[in-house]
C-alpha positions as CSV (number, residue, x, y, z in Angstrom):
1,X,66.3,43.0,-79.8
2,X,65.4,39.3,-79.8
3,X,66.1,38.9,-76.0
4,X,63.9,41.9,-75.4
5,X,61.1,40.5,-77.5
6,X,61.4,37.1,-75.8
7,X,61.2,38.7,-72.4
8,X,58.1,40.6,-73.4
9,X,56.4,37.5,-74.7
10,X,57.3,35.6,-71.6
11,X,56.1,38.4,-69.3
12,X,52.8,38.6,-71.3
13,X,52.3,34.8,-70.8
14,X,52.7,35.1,-67.1
15,X,50.3,38.1,-66.9
16,X,47.6,36.1,-68.7
17,X,48.2,33.1,-66.5
18,X,47.7,35.3,-63.4
19,X,44.2,36.4,-64.6
20,X,43.0,32.8,-65.1
21,X,40.7,31.5,-62.2
22,X,42.1,28.7,-60.1
23,X,40.3,25.4,-60.0
24,X,38.5,24.7,-56.7
25,X,39.7,21.1,-56.7
26,X,42.6,19.2,-58.2
27,X,42.3,17.4,-61.5
28,X,40.2,14.1,-61.2
29,X,43.2,12.1,-62.2
30,X,44.9,13.1,-59.0
31,X,42.0,12.2,-56.7
32,X,42.0,9.0,-54.6
33,X,39.5,6.3,-55.6
34,X,37.2,7.3,-52.7
35,X,36.9,10.9,-54.0
36,X,33.3,12.2,-54.5
37,X,31.7,15.4,-55.8
38,X,28.2,15.9,-54.5
39,X,25.6,18.7,-54.8
40,X,23.1,19.4,-52.1
41,X,22.1,21.7,-49.2
42,X,24.2,22.3,-46.1
43,X,22.3,21.9,-42.8
44,X,23.0,20.9,-39.2
45,X,21.8,17.9,-37.3
46,X,22.8,17.2,-33.7
47,X,25.7,19.6,-33.9
48,X,27.0,18.0,-37.1
49,X,27.1,19.6,-40.6
50,X,25.2,17.5,-43.1
51,X,24.7,17.7,-46.9
52,X,21.2,16.8,-48.0
53,X,21.0,15.7,-51.6
54,X,17.6,15.8,-53.2
55,X,17.5,13.4,-56.1
56,X,18.0,10.6,-55.2
57,X,17.5,11.5,-51.5
58,X,20.8,11.0,-49.6
59,X,22.3,12.6,-46.5
60,X,26.1,12.9,-46.0
61,X,27.8,13.9,-42.8
62,X,30.4,16.7,-43.6
63,X,33.8,17.1,-41.9
64,X,35.7,20.3,-42.9
65,X,39.2,19.7,-44.3
66,X,41.9,22.3,-44.3
67,X,40.7,25.9,-43.8
68,X,37.1,25.3,-44.9
69,X,34.5,26.8,-42.7
70,X,31.2,24.9,-43.2
71,X,29.2,27.3,-41.2
72,X,29.7,29.9,-43.9
73,X,27.7,27.6,-46.3
74,X,24.8,26.8,-43.9
75,X,21.5,27.0,-45.7
76,X,23.1,27.2,-49.1
77,X,23.0,24.8,-52.1
78,X,26.7,23.8,-52.7
79,X,28.9,21.4,-54.5
80,X,31.4,19.7,-52.3
81,X,34.4,17.5,-53.2
82,X,36.3,15.3,-50.9
83,X,37.1,11.9,-49.6
84,X,34.3,9.7,-48.5
85,X,34.4,7.2,-45.7
86,X,31.9,5.2,-43.6
87,X,30.3,7.3,-40.9
88,X,31.4,6.0,-37.5
89,X,28.6,7.6,-35.4
90,X,24.9,6.7,-35.5
91,X,23.4,9.2,-33.2
92,X,19.7,8.6,-32.4
93,X,19.2,12.4,-32.5
94,X,20.5,12.4,-36.1
95,X,18.1,9.6,-36.9
96,X,15.1,11.6,-35.5
97,X,16.0,14.9,-37.2
98,X,17.0,13.8,-40.7
99,X,15.2,10.5,-41.0
100,X,18.1,8.2,-41.3
101,X,21.7,8.2,-40.2
102,X,24.2,9.0,-42.9
103,X,26.2,6.0,-43.8
104,X,28.8,8.2,-45.5
105,X,31.1,11.0,-44.2
106,X,32.7,13.4,-46.7
107,X,35.9,15.2,-45.6
108,X,35.4,18.4,-47.6
109,X,38.5,19.7,-49.4
110,X,36.6,21.9,-51.9
111,X,33.3,23.6,-51.7
112,X,31.5,26.2,-53.9
113,X,28.1,27.9,-53.6
114,X,25.6,27.0,-56.4
115,X,22.7,29.0,-54.8
116,X,22.5,31.2,-51.7
117,X,19.3,29.5,-50.7
118,X,18.2,25.9,-50.7
119,X,14.9,25.1,-52.4
120,X,12.0,24.0,-50.1
121,X,11.0,20.4,-50.2
């Protein structure tokens, strides 16, 4: 009887664990020191995906990591997580369209929608 009861309790624990939502990003303790989490609106500039943060105003160039498709988030307010690095390109087209070249690129490894539409400025 005890082995049967143990098996039922163990099975119930696994069933509950399956119903719990998975985290979109690993625990902060496991992130490298250059890991960032930023909220903003996804847009395009000169063929590149950018994240425009409102307050304080900042623009990040986005690079998709893994199986993330940034085009699915175009025009949405999102939260992205990933590694930041200095941006290598400084396209004059990007300067004209968004006001200033982004000094930071984020390689996105997690993304979630906050709002389906970005607020107007």
